[in-house]
C-alpha positions in Angstrom: 0.1 0.0 0.0 1.3 3.4 -0.9 2.3 5.5 2.1 1.1 9.0 2.5 2.9 11.9 4.4 2.0 11.9 7.9 -0.6 14.2 9.1 0.6 17.1 11.4 -2.0 16.5 14.2 -0.4 19.3 16.2 -0.8 22.0 13.6 -3.5 24.6 14.8 -6.9 24.9 12.8 -9.7 27.4 13.3 -12.7 25.8 15.0 -14.9 26.1 11.8 -12.3 25.0 9.3 -12.7 22.0 7.0 -9.6 20.0 7.2 -8.8 17.2 5.0 -6.5 14.6 6.8 -4.8 12.2 4.4 -4.5 9.5 7.0 -4.3 5.6 6.2 -5.5 3.2 8.8 -4.2 -0.2 7.1 -7.4 -2.0 8.0 -7.7 -4.1 4.7 -3.9 -5.3 5.4 -5.1 -6.6 8.9 -8.9 -7.0 9.2 -10.2 -8.2 12.6 -13.2 -10.5 13.0 -15.5 -9.4 15.8 -13.4 -6.6 16.4 -15.7 -4.5 18.4 -15.2 -6.0 21.9 -15.6 -9.5 20.5 -19.3 -8.9 19.8 -20.5 -10.1 16.5 -23.7 -8.1 16.2 -22.3 -4.8 17.4 -19.4 -5.4 14.8 -21.8 -6.3 12.3 -23.6 -3.2 12.8 -20.9 -0.8 12.5 -19.4 -2.8 9.5 -22.6 -2.4 7.5 -22.4 1.4 8.2 -19.1 1.2 6.2 -20.6 -0.7 3.3 -22.6 2.2 2.5 -19.8 4.8 2.4 -17.7 4.4 -0.9 -21.0 4.5 -3.2 -22.6 7.1 -0.8 -19.4 9.5 -0.6 -19.0 9.4 -4.5 -22.7 10.3 -4.8 -22.3 13.4 -2.4 -19.3 14.5 -4.4 -21.2 14.2 -7.5 -24.1 16.3 -6.0 -22.3 19.2 -4.8 -19.6 19.5 -7.4 -22.8 19.9 -9.8 -23.5 23.1 -8.3 -20.0 24.5 -7.3 -19.5 26.3 -10.6 -23.2 27.6 -10.5 -22.9 29.5 -7.3 -21.5 33.0 -6.9 -20.2 32.2 -3.5 -16.2 31.8 -3.5 -16.5 31.0 0.4 -19.0 28.4 -0.2 -17.0 27.1 -3.3 -13.9 26.6 -1.2 -15.8 24.7 1.4 -17.5 22.4 -1.1 -13.7 21.8 -2.3 -12.6 21.1 1.2 -15.7 18.6 1.7 -15.0 16.7 -1.6 -11.4 16.2 -0.3 -12.2 14.9 3.0 -14.9 12.6 1.5 -12.4 11.4 -1.2 -10.1 10.2 1.7 -13.1 8.5 3.6 -13.9 6.8 0.2 -10.4 5.4 -0.1 -10.3 4.5 3.5 -13.7 2.6 3.5 -12.9 0.8 0.2 -10.1 -0.5 2.0 -12.0 -1.3 5.1 -14.5 -3.2 2.8 -11.6 -5.1 1.1 -10.8 -6.3 4.5 -14.5 -7.6 4.9 -14.2 -9.5 1.6 -11.0 -11.0 2.9 -12.9 -12.4 6.1 -15.4 -14.0 3.5 -18.2 -11.3 3.3 -19.9 -10.8 0.0 -19.2 -7.4 -0.2 -20.5 -6.8 -3.8 -23.7 -8.2 -2.9 -24.0 -6.1 -0.1 -23.1 -2.8 -1.8 -25.5 -3.7 -4.8 -28.6 -2.2 -3.0 -26.8 0.8 -2.0 -25.7 1.6 -5.7 -29.2 0.7 -7.0 -30.7 3.2 -4.8 -28.4 5.9 -5.5 -28.2 5.4 -9.3 -32.0 5.7 -9.4 -31.9 9.4 -8.1 -31.2 11.2 -11.4 -32.5 14.8 -10.8 -29.7 17.1 -9.5 -31.9 18.9 -7.0 -33.2 15.8 -5.5 -29.7 14.4 -5.4 -28.8 17.2 -3.4 -31.8 16.8 -1.0 -30.9 13.1 -0.6 -27.2 14.2 0.2 -28.3 16.8 2.8 -30.4 13.7 4.5 -27.6 11.3 4.8 -25.2 14.0 5.8 -27.5 14.8 8.7 -27.6 11.1 9.5 -24.1 11.1 9.5 -23.6 14.0 11.5 -26.0 12.6 14.1 -23.4 9.5 14.4 -20.6 11.8 14.5 -22.3 13.9 17.5 -23.1 10.6 19.5 -19.4 9.3 18.7 -17.5 12.5 19.9 -19.8 13.2 22.6 -19.6 9.5 24.2 -16.1 8.4 23.1 -16.5 5.3 25.6 -18.8 3.7 23.0 -15.9 2.5 21.3 -14.1 1.2 24.5 -13.1 -2.6 23.7 -12.8 -1.9 19.9 -9.6 -2.6 18.1 -7.5 0.4 17.9 -7.5 0.9 14.1 -11.0 0.6 13.8 -11.8 2.8 16.8 -9.4 5.6 15.2 -11.0 5.4 11.9 -14.4 5.9 13.1 -13.3 8.9 15.3 -11.5 10.4 12.4 -14.6 10.0 10.1 -16.9 11.3 12.7 -14.6 14.4 13.3 -14.6 15.4 9.4 -18.4 15.0 9.2 -18.9 17.2 12.0 -16.5 19.7 10.5 -18.6 19.8 7.3 -22.0 18.9 8.5 -23.5 22.4 7.0 -22.0 22.3 3.5 -24.6 20.4 1.9 -27.6 22.3 3.2 -26.0 25.6 2.5 -25.7 24.5 -1.0 -29.2 23.3 -1.3 -30.7 26.6 0.3 -28.8 28.4 -2.8 -29.7 25.9 -5.3 -33.4 25.9 -4.4 -33.7 29.6 -3.6 -36.1 30.2 -6.5 -38.8 27.6 -5.1 -41.5 28.5 -2.6 -40.5 27.9 1.0 -43.3 24.9 1.3 -41.7 23.2 -1.6 -38.2 23.5 -0.4 -39.1 22.1 2.9 -41.2 19.3 1.5 -38.7 18.4 -0.8 -36.1 18.2 2.0 -38.2 16.2 4.4 -39.4 14.0 1.6 -35.9 13.1 1.0 -35.2 12.6 4.7 -38.1 10.0 5.2 -37.0 8.0 2.2 -33.7 8.0 2.8 -34.0 7.0 6.5 -36.4 4.2 5.6 -33.9 2.5 3.0 -30.8 3.2 5.2 -32.3 1.3 8.1 -33.6 -1.4 5.8 -30.4 -2.0 4.0 -28.2 -1.6 7.2 -30.3 -4.5 8.9 -30.2 -6.6 5.8 -26.5 -6.5 5.5 -26.1 -7.0 9.3 -27.9 -10.5 9.0 -26.1 -11.1 5.9 -22.8 -10.7 7.4 -23.7 -12.7 10.6 -25.0 -15.4 8.7 -21.8 -15.6 6.5 -20.0 -16.1 9.8 -22.4 -19.0 10.9 -24.5 -17.1 13.6 -28.4 -17.3 13.8 -30.3 -14.1 12.9 -33.7 -15.3 14.5 -35.2 -13.9 17.7 -32.0 -13.4 19.5 -30.5 -11.3 16.9 -33.4 -9.1 16.8 -33.6 -8.6 20.9 -29.9 -7.8 20.5 -30.4 -5.3 17.9 -33.4 -3.7 19.7 -31.0 -3.4 22.8 -28.1 -1.9 20.9 -30.5 0.6 19.3 -32.8 1.7 22.3 -31.6 0.2 25.3 -27.6 0.0 26.0 -25.7 1.9 24.7 -28.9 3.0 22.8 -27.5 4.6 19.6 -30.9 5.7 18.1 -32.0 6.7 21.3 -28.8 9.0 21.9 -29.5 10.4 18.3 -33.1 10.8 18.1 -33.3 14.4 19.4 -30.7 15.7 16.8 -32.1 13.7 14.2 -35.8 15.3 14.7 -34.3 18.8 14.5 -33.8 18.3 11.0 -38.0 18.4 10.7 -37.8 21.9 11.7 -38.8 24.1 8.8 -36.0 26.8 9.9 -33.3 23.9 10.5 -29.7 24.9 10.3 -26.9 22.8 11.4 -24.8 25.9 12.0 -27.1 27.0 14.9 -26.0 24.0 16.9 -22.4 24.8 18.5 -20.3 21.5 18.2 -17.0 23.7 18.8 -16.2 21.6 22.1 -16.9 18.3 20.5 -14.8 19.2 17.5 -11.9 20.4 19.8 -12.0 17.3 21.8 -12.2 15.2 18.7 -9.2 16.8 17.3 -7.4 16.2 20.7 -8.3 12.7 21.0 -7.0 11.8 17.8 -3.8 13.7 18.3 -3.0 11.9 21.4 -4.0 8.5 19.9 -1.6 9.1 16.6 1.2 10.8 18.8 1.1 7.6 20.6 2.1 4.9 18.1 0.7 6.3 14.7 -2.1 5.1 12.4 -1.1 1.7 11.7 -3.3 -1.2 12.7 -2.3 -3.6 15.5 -0.8 -6.7 14.6 -3.3 -10.0 14.5 -3.3 -11.9 17.5 
């Protein structure tokens, strides 16, 4: 694997700056089975999220780049560029991550197919942008929960934990870009129509995200020889709503999206961004971004 110049974690950055970090985690060279504390269901849940990301991030970049040259706003154009570079690095690392899943015996291509099909069916540029806004809000919620509760990744293999914390930090840094572009791109539409398109895209996106996530979780576990009957569903319910309660923790921020005047810039995540940067700086200062050797 090609080596990139180490990122300077000690370099100062503005709180609102979008910082593309060219970091390699090496997960594809050293994939781990049940890396999340030895829990196959929890591991499958997070692995299934990675399945969405390469196709999704390429979709996001295309959606925003379509409007970049049409906007008379140099500052927003610069943010789109920073966003695109961050997402390109995410795509590279999650492609590597997913290659590791394939090496562990998972049919990654079959799991990516419904994601690719769903996104390919979205052809209208403004609808693509609305879907991008919806997915970016979902990932921003994941990022907020991850950075606010870093103990949720206790027991996880260090390379995976670092990758998800890195991804969460950068998603939070660019959380407002897609909606900023949407507001300008749809400025000529009546307010009710802009709102309806945004919410309709969220409803459809959230439904299909959950459906495909659960489908791929079950597929991964079956490929490992695990039962996916009642005990699986009870464990999923526990993880989502009880302990640690991923959906319970993110439900409030998720529902804010349905407010007519929702603007992610009105939510101050400065402390989370600072703490995420500090956490990653300390982690990488300790022994670098390489994955641990297999046991």
